BATI-8660 format. One record per residue (C-alpha): x, y, z; residue number from 1. Coordinates in steps of 0.2 Angstrom, whole numbers. Layout:
<recs>
+-------+-------+-------+-----+
!     u !     v !     w !  nr !
+-------+-------+-------+-----+
!     X !     Y !     Z ! NUM !
...
+-------+-------+-------+-----+
</recs>
This chain:
<recs>
+-------+-------+-------+-----+
!     u !     v !     w !  nr !
+-------+-------+-------+-----+
!   370 !   625 !  -113 !   1 !
!   376 !   639 !  -124 !   2 !
!   366 !   654 !  -127 !   3 !
!   353 !   652 !  -141 !   4 !
!   337 !   660 !  -147 !   5 !
!   320 !   656 !  -153 !   6 !
!   305 !   664 !  -160 !   7 !
!   292 !   668 !  -147 !   8 !
!   278 !   667 !  -159 !   9 !
!   282 !   651 !  -168 !  10 !
!   295 !   644 !  -156 !  11 !
!   307 !   641 !  -170 !  12 !
!   325 !   639 !  -164 !  13 !
!   334 !   653 !  -171 !  14 !
!   351 !   649 !  -163 !  15 !
!   353 !   632 !  -156 !  16 !
!   360 !   629 !  -139 !  17 !
!   374 !   618 !  -137 !  18 !
!   378 !   607 !  -121 !  19 !
!   391 !   614 !  -110 !  20 !
!   398 !   599 !   -99 !  21 !
!   395 !   600 !   -80 !  22 !
!   408 !   610 !   -71 !  23 !
!   408 !   598 !   -55 !  24 !
!   406 !   604 !   -37 !  25 !
!   417 !   616 !   -29 !  26 !
!   420 !   606 !   -12 !  27 !
!   421 !   616 !     4 !  28 !
!   425 !   607 !    21 !  29 !
!   413 !   610 !    35 !  30 !
!   425 !   609 !    50 !  31 !
!   421 !   597 !    65 !  32 !
!   414 !   605 !    81 !  33 !
!   420 !   597 !    97 !  34 !
!   407 !   592 !   110 !  35 !
!   408 !   601 !   127 !  36 !
!   402 !   596 !   144 !  37 !
!   385 !   604 !   141 !  38 !
!   384 !   606 !   122 !  39 !
!   384 !   594 !   108 !  40 !
!   397 !   594 !    94 !  41 !
!   398 !   589 !    75 !  42 !
!   408 !   578 !    65 !  43 !
!   418 !   585 !    50 !  44 !
!   407 !   587 !    34 !  45 !
!   408 !   596 !    16 !  46 !
!   397 !   606 !     4 !  47 !
!   398 !   613 !   -13 !  48 !
!   402 !   632 !   -12 !  49 !
!   394 !   634 !   -29 !  50 !
!   378 !   625 !   -27 !  51 !
!   378 !   623 !    -8 !  52 !
!   374 !   604 !   -10 !  53 !
!   379 !   595 !     5 !  54 !
!   392 !   583 !     0 !  55 !
!   396 !   575 !    17 !  56 !
!   383 !   577 !    31 !  57 !
!   389 !   582 !    48 !  58 !
!   383 !   571 !    62 !  59 !
!   379 !   577 !    80 !  60 !
!   392 !   572 !    94 !  61 !
!   384 !   570 !   111 !  62 !
!   389 !   582 !   125 !  63 !
!   403 !   574 !   136 !  64 !
!   395 !   579 !   153 !  65 !
!   406 !   586 !   168 !  66 !
!   421 !   578 !   175 !  67 !
!   418 !   581 !   194 !  68 !
!   433 !   585 !   205 !  69 !
!   429 !   587 !   224 !  70 !
!   435 !   603 !   232 !  71 !
!   440 !   598 !   250 !  72 !
!   433 !   606 !   265 !  73 !
!   445 !   618 !   275 !  74 !
!   443 !   617 !   294 !  75 !
!   440 !   634 !   302 !  76 !
!   453 !   639 !   315 !  77 !
!   453 !   651 !   329 !  78 !
!   458 !   665 !   318 !  79 !
!   455 !   659 !   300 !  80 !
!   438 !   655 !   291 !  81 !
!   435 !   638 !   284 !  82 !
!   426 !   631 !   269 !  83 !
!   413 !   617 !   267 !  84 !
!   416 !   603 !   254 !  85 !
!   412 !   608 !   236 !  86 !
!   415 !   602 !   218 !  87 !
!   419 !   608 !   200 !  88 !
!   422 !   601 !   183 !  89 !
!   440 !   599 !   179 !  90 !
!   436 !   601 !   160 !  91 !
!   426 !   617 !   160 !  92 !
!   429 !   623 !   178 !  93 !
!   411 !   626 !   181 !  94 !
!   407 !   626 !   199 !  95 !
!   395 !   611 !   203 !  96 !
!   393 !   613 !   222 !  97 !
!   398 !   630 !   229 !  98 !
!   409 !   630 !   245 !  99 !
!   402 !   640 !   259 ! 100 !
!   412 !   650 !   271 ! 101 !
!   413 !   643 !   289 ! 102 !
!   416 !   657 !   302 ! 103 !
!   433 !   657 !   312 ! 104 !
!   430 !   648 !   329 ! 105 !
!   438 !   661 !   340 ! 106 !
!   450 !   655 !   354 ! 107 !
!   445 !   643 !   367 ! 108 !
!   453 !   651 !   382 ! 109 !
!   461 !   642 !   397 ! 110 !
!   465 !   653 !   412 ! 111 !
!   482 !   650 !   422 ! 112 !
!   485 !   658 !   439 ! 113 !
!   500 !   668 !   442 ! 114 !
!   516 !   660 !   450 ! 115 !
!   528 !   670 !   459 ! 116 !
!   546 !   669 !   455 ! 117 !
!   558 !   662 !   468 ! 118 !
!   576 !   663 !   471 ! 119 !
!   580 !   649 !   459 ! 120 !
!   564 !   647 !   449 ! 121 !
!   555 !   658 !   436 ! 122 !
!   537 !   664 !   439 ! 123 !
!   524 !   671 !   428 ! 124 !
!   509 !   683 !   428 ! 125 !
!   491 !   676 !   426 ! 126 !
!   489 !   671 !   408 ! 127 !
!   477 !   663 !   395 ! 128 !
!   481 !   649 !   382 ! 129 !
!   470 !   642 !   369 ! 130 !
!   466 !   624 !   370 ! 131 !
!   465 !   622 !   351 ! 132 !
!   480 !   633 !   345 ! 133 !
!   497 !   640 !   352 ! 134 !
!   489 !   656 !   357 ! 135 !
!   495 !   662 !   374 ! 136 !
!   497 !   678 !   384 ! 137 !
!   511 !   670 !   395 ! 138 !
!   524 !   682 !   401 ! 139 !
!   539 !   675 !   411 ! 140 !
!   545 !   683 !   427 ! 141 !
!   564 !   679 !   429 ! 142 !
!   570 !   670 !   445 ! 143 !
!   574 !   682 !   458 ! 144 !
!   591 !   676 !   463 ! 145 !
!   597 !   671 !   481 ! 146 !
!   599 !   683 !   496 ! 147 !
!   608 !   676 !   511 ! 148 !
!   600 !   677 !   528 ! 149 !
!   612 !   671 !   541 ! 150 !
!   610 !   662 !   558 ! 151 !
!   625 !   664 !   569 ! 152 !
!   631 !   648 !   578 ! 153 !
!   642 !   653 !   592 ! 154 !
!   658 !   643 !   597 ! 155 !
!   656 !   629 !   610 ! 156 !
!   670 !   620 !   619 ! 157 !
!   669 !   601 !   617 ! 158 !
!   665 !   590 !   632 ! 159 !
!   669 !   572 !   637 ! 160 !
!   655 !   565 !   626 ! 161 !
!   649 !   580 !   615 ! 162 !
!   658 !   588 !   601 ! 163 !
!   661 !   607 !   601 ! 164 !
!   663 !   619 !   587 ! 165 !
!   671 !   635 !   581 ! 166 !
!   659 !   649 !   577 ! 167 !
!   651 !   649 !   560 ! 168 !
!   636 !   655 !   550 ! 169 !
!   622 !   645 !   541 ! 170 !
!   611 !   653 !   528 ! 171 !
!   593 !   650 !   533 ! 172 !
!   585 !   657 !   518 ! 173 !
!   586 !   642 !   507 ! 174 !
!   603 !   638 !   501 ! 175 !
!   609 !   630 !   517 ! 176 !
!   627 !   634 !   514 ! 177 !
!   639 !   638 !   528 ! 178 !
!   651 !   652 !   530 ! 179 !
!   665 !   658 !   542 ! 180 !
!   660 !   676 !   541 ! 181 !
!   645 !   686 !   543 ! 182 !
!   646 !   693 !   525 ! 183 !
!   645 !   676 !   517 ! 184 !
!   661 !   678 !   507 ! 185 !
!   670 !   663 !   514 ! 186 !
!   660 !   647 !   511 ! 187 !
!   666 !   632 !   522 ! 188 !
!   662 !   613 !   521 ! 189 !
!   649 !   606 !   532 ! 190 !
!   656 !   599 !   549 ! 191 !
!   672 !   608 !   546 ! 192 !
!   669 !   618 !   562 ! 193 !
!   668 !   602 !   573 ! 194 !
!   679 !   600 !   588 ! 195 !
!   679 !   582 !   593 ! 196 !
!   674 !   577 !   611 ! 197 !
!   688 !   576 !   623 ! 198 !
!   683 !   560 !   632 ! 199 !
!   689 !   569 !   648 ! 200 !
!   676 !   569 !   662 ! 201 !
!   674 !   583 !   675 ! 202 !
!   667 !   575 !   691 ! 203 !
!   657 !   584 !   705 ! 204 !
!   649 !   574 !   719 ! 205 !
!   654 !   558 !   710 ! 206 !
!   646 !   562 !   693 ! 207 !
!   652 !   570 !   677 ! 208 !
!   644 !   587 !   675 ! 209 !
!   643 !   585 !   657 ! 210 !
!   637 !   567 !   654 ! 211 !
!   632 !   561 !   671 ! 212 !
!   644 !   546 !   672 ! 213 !
!   647 !   541 !   689 ! 214 !
!   665 !   537 !   696 ! 215 !
!   659 !   526 !   710 ! 216 !
!   662 !   539 !   724 ! 217 !
!   643 !   544 !   726 ! 218 !
!   635 !   529 !   735 ! 219 !
!   619 !   539 !   739 ! 220 !
!   613 !   536 !   721 ! 221 !
!   610 !   518 !   718 ! 222 !
!   598 !   503 !   716 ! 223 !
!   597 !   498 !   734 ! 224 !
!   588 !   482 !   733 ! 225 !
!   576 !   471 !   723 ! 226 !
!   561 !   460 !   729 ! 227 !
!   547 !   450 !   722 ! 228 !
!   529 !   453 !   723 ! 229 !
!   516 !   440 !   719 ! 230 !
!   499 !   449 !   721 ! 231 !
!   490 !   449 !   704 ! 232 !
!   505 !   445 !   694 ! 233 !
!   524 !   442 !   696 ! 234 !
!   532 !   459 !   699 ! 235 !
!   550 !   463 !   702 ! 236 !
!   551 !   479 !   713 ! 237 !
!   567 !   489 !   713 ! 238 !
!   570 !   501 !   727 ! 239 !
!   581 !   516 !   722 ! 240 !
!   590 !   528 !   733 ! 241 !
!   591 !   546 !   726 ! 242 !
!   600 !   561 !   734 ! 243 !
!   590 !   577 !   737 ! 244 !
!   601 !   586 !   724 ! 245 !
!   595 !   575 !   710 ! 246 !
!   578 !   576 !   703 ! 247 !
!   566 !   567 !   691 ! 248 !
!   572 !   549 !   694 ! 249 !
!   565 !   535 !   682 ! 250 !
!   571 !   518 !   678 ! 251 !
!   573 !   509 !   661 ! 252 !
!   571 !   490 !   661 ! 253 !
!   578 !   480 !   647 ! 254 !
!   570 !   463 !   645 ! 255 !
!   573 !   451 !   631 ! 256 !
!   579 !   465 !   620 ! 257 !
!   565 !   477 !   623 ! 258 !
!   566 !   493 !   634 ! 259 !
!   552 !   498 !   646 ! 260 !
!   553 !   515 !   654 ! 261 !
!   545 !   517 !   671 ! 262 !
!   542 !   534 !   679 ! 263 !
!   543 !   537 !   698 ! 264 !
!   527 !   537 !   708 ! 265 !
!   535 !   546 !   723 ! 266 !
!   545 !   540 !   738 ! 267 !
!   539 !   526 !   749 ! 268 !
!   539 !   526 !   768 ! 269 !
!   558 !   523 !   768 ! 270 !
!   561 !   538 !   758 ! 271 !
!   566 !   528 !   742 ! 272 !
!   558 !   527 !   725 ! 273 !
!   550 !   510 !   721 ! 274 !
!   550 !   505 !   702 ! 275 !
!   540 !   489 !   697 ! 276 !
!   543 !   478 !   682 ! 277 !
!   528 !   468 !   678 ! 278 !
!   533 !   460 !   661 ! 279 !
!   539 !   443 !   667 ! 280 !
!   528 !   429 !   660 ! 281 !
!   530 !   412 !   670 ! 282 !
!   541 !   403 !   656 ! 283 !
!   553 !   418 !   657 ! 284 !
!   557 !   418 !   676 ! 285 !
!   575 !   413 !   672 ! 286 !
!   578 !   428 !   659 ! 287 !
!   588 !   442 !   665 ! 288 !
!   581 !   460 !   669 ! 289 !
!   593 !   474 !   666 ! 290 !
!   588 !   489 !   677 ! 291 !
!   595 !   506 !   675 ! 292 !
!   592 !   520 !   686 ! 293 !
!   592 !   538 !   679 ! 294 !
!   590 !   555 !   688 ! 295 !
!   594 !   573 !   683 ! 296 !
!   609 !   581 !   692 ! 297 !
!   610 !   599 !   699 ! 298 !
!   620 !   603 !   683 ! 299 !
!   606 !   597 !   672 ! 300 !
!   614 !   581 !   666 ! 301 !
!   606 !   564 !   667 ! 302 !
!   616 !   552 !   678 ! 303 !
!   614 !   533 !   677 ! 304 !
!   618 !   518 !   688 ! 305 !
!   613 !   500 !   684 ! 306 !
!   611 !   483 !   691 ! 307 !
!   615 !   473 !   675 ! 308 !
!   607 !   456 !   678 ! 309 !
!   593 !   450 !   689 ! 310 !
!   579 !   438 !   687 ! 311 !
!   565 !   430 !   696 ! 312 !
!   575 !   414 !   697 ! 313 !
!   589 !   423 !   705 ! 314 !
!   578 !   432 !   718 ! 315 !
!   570 !   415 !   722 ! 316 !
!   587 !   406 !   724 ! 317 !
!   595 !   420 !   734 ! 318 !
!   580 !   420 !   746 ! 319 !
!   579 !   401 !   748 ! 320 !
!   598 !   401 !   752 ! 321 !
!   595 !   416 !   764 ! 322 !
!   581 !   408 !   774 ! 323 !
!   584 !   390 !   772 ! 324 !
!   590 !   388 !   790 ! 325 !
!   578 !   401 !   797 ! 326 !
!   565 !   395 !   809 ! 327 !
!   547 !   398 !   803 ! 328 !
!   553 !   401 !   785 ! 329 !
!   546 !   385 !   778 ! 330 !
!   531 !   392 !   770 ! 331 !
!   541 !   406 !   762 ! 332 !
!   553 !   393 !   755 ! 333 !
!   539 !   382 !   749 ! 334 !
!   531 !   397 !   740 ! 335 !
!   548 !   402 !   732 ! 336 !
!   550 !   384 !   726 ! 337 !
!   533 !   382 !   719 ! 338 !
!   535 !   398 !   710 ! 339 !
!   550 !   391 !   701 ! 340 !
!   541 !   374 !   698 ! 341 !
!   527 !   385 !   690 ! 342 !
!   540 !   393 !   679 ! 343 !
!   548 !   376 !   674 ! 344 !
!   531 !   368 !   669 ! 345 !
!   527 !   384 !   659 ! 346 !
!   544 !   382 !   650 ! 347 !
!   540 !   364 !   646 ! 348 !
!   522 !   368 !   640 ! 349 !
!   528 !   383 !   629 ! 350 !
!   544 !   374 !   624 ! 351 !
!   554 !   390 !   630 ! 352 !
!   572 !   387 !   634 ! 353 !
!   570 !   369 !   640 ! 354 !
!   588 !   367 !   640 ! 355 !
!   589 !   380 !   655 ! 356 !
!   575 !   375 !   666 ! 357 !
!   573 !   387 !   681 ! 358 !
!   573 !   373 !   694 ! 359 !
!   590 !   368 !   689 ! 360 !
!   600 !   366 !   705 ! 361 !
!   584 !   369 !   716 ! 362 !
!   580 !   357 !   731 ! 363 !
!   563 !   352 !   725 ! 364 !
!   559 !   343 !   742 ! 365 !
!   552 !   359 !   748 ! 366 !
!   539 !   360 !   733 ! 367 !
!   521 !   357 !   737 ! 368 !
!   514 !   340 !   733 ! 369 !
!   498 !   341 !   722 ! 370 !
!   482 !   335 !   729 ! 371 !
!   468 !   331 !   716 ! 372 !
!   455 !   345 !   715 ! 373 !
!   438 !   337 !   718 ! 374 !
!   426 !   350 !   714 ! 375 !
!   423 !   364 !   702 ! 376 !
!   415 !   381 !   704 ! 377 !
!   410 !   383 !   686 ! 378 !
!   392 !   386 !   686 ! 379 !
!   378 !   395 !   677 ! 380 !
!   363 !   401 !   687 ! 381 !
!   347 !   411 !   682 ! 382 !
!   337 !   412 !   667 ! 383 !
!   346 !   412 !   650 ! 384 !
!   343 !   428 !   639 ! 385 !
!   340 !   425 !   620 ! 386 !
!   351 !   440 !   615 ! 387 !
!   366 !   437 !   627 ! 388 !
!   373 !   420 !   632 ! 389 !
!   389 !   413 !   640 ! 390 !
!   399 !   400 !   630 ! 391 !
!   414 !   396 !   640 ! 392 !
!   427 !   401 !   653 ! 393 !
!   445 !   397 !   653 ! 394 !
!   462 !   402 !   660 ! 395 !
!   476 !   412 !   652 ! 396 !
!   494 !   412 !   660 ! 397 !
!   504 !   427 !   656 ! 398 !
!   513 !   440 !   666 ! 399 !
!   496 !   441 !   675 ! 400 !
!   484 !   427 !   678 ! 401 !
!   469 !   430 !   668 ! 402 !
!   452 !   423 !   666 ! 403 !
!   444 !   423 !   648 ! 404 !
!   425 !   424 !   647 ! 405 !
!   418 !   420 !   630 ! 406 !
!   400 !   424 !   625 ! 407 !
!   388 !   429 !   611 ! 408 !
!   377 !   445 !   610 ! 409 !
!   366 !   452 !   596 ! 410 !
!   366 !   469 !   605 ! 411 !
!   384 !   473 !   607 ! 412 !
!   381 !   492 !   608 ! 413 !
!   371 !   490 !   625 ! 414 !
!   380 !   475 !   632 ! 415 !
!   392 !   476 !   647 ! 416 !
!   401 !   462 !   657 ! 417 !
!   404 !   464 !   676 ! 418 !
!   417 !   453 !   684 ! 419 !
!   418 !   452 !   703 ! 420 !
!   430 !   444 !   715 ! 421 !
!   430 !   447 !   734 ! 422 !
!   420 !   462 !   732 ! 423 !
!   431 !   470 !   718 ! 424 !
!   421 !   473 !   702 ! 425 !
!   428 !   477 !   685 ! 426 !
!   416 !   482 !   671 ! 427 !
!   420 !   479 !   652 ! 428 !
!   410 !   486 !   637 ! 429 !
!   411 !   478 !   620 ! 430 !
!   425 !   489 !   613 ! 431 !
!   435 !   483 !   628 ! 432 !
!   432 !   465 !   624 ! 433 !
!   440 !   454 !   610 ! 434 !
!   430 !   450 !   595 ! 435 !
!   434 !   432 !   589 ! 436 !
!   435 !   425 !   571 ! 437 !
!   419 !   416 !   574 ! 438 !
!   409 !   431 !   579 ! 439 !
!   409 !   428 !   598 ! 440 !
!   417 !   440 !   611 ! 441 !
!   429 !   437 !   625 ! 442 !
!   432 !   447 !   640 ! 443 !
!   449 !   445 !   649 ! 444 !
!   449 !   448 !   668 ! 445 !
!   466 !   450 !   676 ! 446 !
!   462 !   455 !   693 ! 447 !
!   466 !   439 !   702 ! 448 !
!   480 !   437 !   715 ! 449 !
!   489 !   421 !   718 ! 450 !
!   481 !   420 !   735 ! 451 !
!   464 !   420 !   727 ! 452 !
!   465 !   405 !   715 ! 453 !
!   452 !   396 !   725 ! 454 !
!   440 !   411 !   727 ! 455 !
!   425 !   412 !   716 ! 456 !
!   424 !   424 !   702 ! 457 !
!   407 !   430 !   697 ! 458 !
!   403 !   436 !   679 ! 459 !
!   386 !   444 !   674 ! 460 !
!   379 !   453 !   659 ! 461 !
!   370 !   470 !   659 ! 462 !
!   360 !   477 !   645 ! 463 !
!   357 !   495 !   646 ! 464 !
!   363 !   495 !   664 ! 465 !
!   351 !   481 !   669 ! 466 !
!   357 !   463 !   673 ! 467 !
!   351 !   450 !   661 ! 468 !
!   354 !   432 !   657 ! 469 !
!   363 !   419 !   668 ! 470 !
!   376 !   422 !   681 ! 471 !
!   393 !   413 !   678 ! 472 !
!   404 !   408 !   693 ! 473 !
!   422 !   402 !   690 ! 474 !
!   439 !   401 !   699 ! 475 !
!   457 !   397 !   694 ! 476 !
!   454 !   380 !   703 ! 477 !
!   439 !   377 !   692 ! 478 !
!   451 !   377 !   677 ! 479 !
!   463 !   366 !   686 ! 480 !
!   449 !   354 !   690 ! 481 !
!   445 !   352 !   671 ! 482 !
!   463 !   350 !   665 ! 483 !
!   472 !   341 !   679 ! 484 !
!   470 !   324 !   670 ! 485 !
!   472 !   330 !   652 ! 486 !
!   485 !   320 !   643 ! 487 !
!   482 !   325 !   625 ! 488 !
!   492 !   341 !   627 ! 489 !
!   510 !   338 !   633 ! 490 !
!   514 !   346 !   650 ! 491 !
!   497 !   355 !   651 ! 492 !
!   491 !   344 !   666 ! 493 !
!   508 !   347 !   675 ! 494 !
!   506 !   366 !   672 ! 495 !
!   489 !   367 !   679 ! 496 !
!   495 !   357 !   694 ! 497 !
!   509 !   369 !   697 ! 498 !
!   497 !   384 !   696 ! 499 !
!   487 !   376 !   709 ! 500 !
!   502 !   372 !   721 ! 501 !
!   508 !   390 !   718 ! 502 !
!   491 !   397 !   723 ! 503 !
!   490 !   385 !   739 ! 504 !
!   507 !   390 !   745 ! 505 !
!   504 !   409 !   742 ! 506 !
!   488 !   407 !   752 ! 507 !
!   497 !   398 !   766 ! 508 !
!   511 !   411 !   766 ! 509 !
!   499 !   425 !   767 ! 510 !
!   490 !   417 !   781 ! 511 !
!   506 !   416 !   791 ! 512 !
!   508 !   435 !   788 ! 513 !
!   521 !   435 !   775 ! 514 !
+-------+-------+-------+-----+
</recs>
């Protein structure tokens, strides 16, 4: 409206107001406010700058909330602190979960002892390392280097069998090098100092003073004879003649590829040294024994003479031929023939060299004729003991005739076995007995001479030194009695008959005074 006027008393319009058209709003934009993680925002709006009328109302925009990012934990080390796991907002960077400091761990020390340096190897002082990191106090000590220490090897002239050498030096302080001079300036190859053996012997009294080889002129050092003994086993006894200027005689027997050294036990009544070989089992009577006699010469060398081949068969044949026409030698010849028959039957029973039987070429008309054994001496007497009991008795033919007594015992720690023949007693405890697979025990008694095959052997038990249980009596002929008619085992009956005949002829010869 335009300006007008009127009377205040009568209200007459003095100047009429005229309508002025509306001017329209003057629009002002109300800027939008972006929402944040924690604060709401506003949309864009407008109002009139003249009348302040809201033309477009602003609407509230909700807060966006935080965008969480994990802050990874950092492990503490020996020397550096660590952090626990945390988080923050990737938009506003506000810390949501604070990371806490983890203290440094410190070193976990492992101690190492010092190692001294050697000529060729480094050493070190005692030091510590950390089991978690590469921390170390290690300090290396350099290798010391080598210092030669020499041993002088003097020159030696070669002999017939031993190499000699020129003089040389060997370092004994670790390098094992060789030198021709004491200052270690001229190194030489190993064995370059060797002077080959000459092969030339120097003989004194028939023997080389260097190797002991005989040249055949010393007949005082020899194997003088060999004979057979048939006491508890078949033994070949060699008689050796050794001069007074030779000492420490001994003999080495080689039999079926094995060597057996026998020391001397002094001189016999004839001033000779007897050496016995006891390793001949009955089936091997035809196998050769090589006997070599050794002794020390006055020059300190070992001299040797040998009788290359000999056997039980050879002895028996030589003796049979020697005495076959001698009056009164019939029992000796029968005994020697029975020994060979015993060997032959053992060969057949054991299937040993059956193509070379020891009786080949032997006149068997001198052999004993077997007479059936009609009684056995196997017996058990006395009251049985529950803890210790006999099971069986049998024969074992080896280099010695042996009886095998088998038994059971529940008290082995206090059990002993006593075996007696003709007043001779042998005592065996459990460690001296054989433990069989079935839990039984076997005692092997070897003290039986060929002349005692028909004699009674008595075996008893003792527990804590006191006799208990039954007494067992047996003999070689008891075994013959039980086996003389056996036909289920090839050649066993023939073998036991030969054993019996051997025992009979040995007893007959002994009665004659042989």
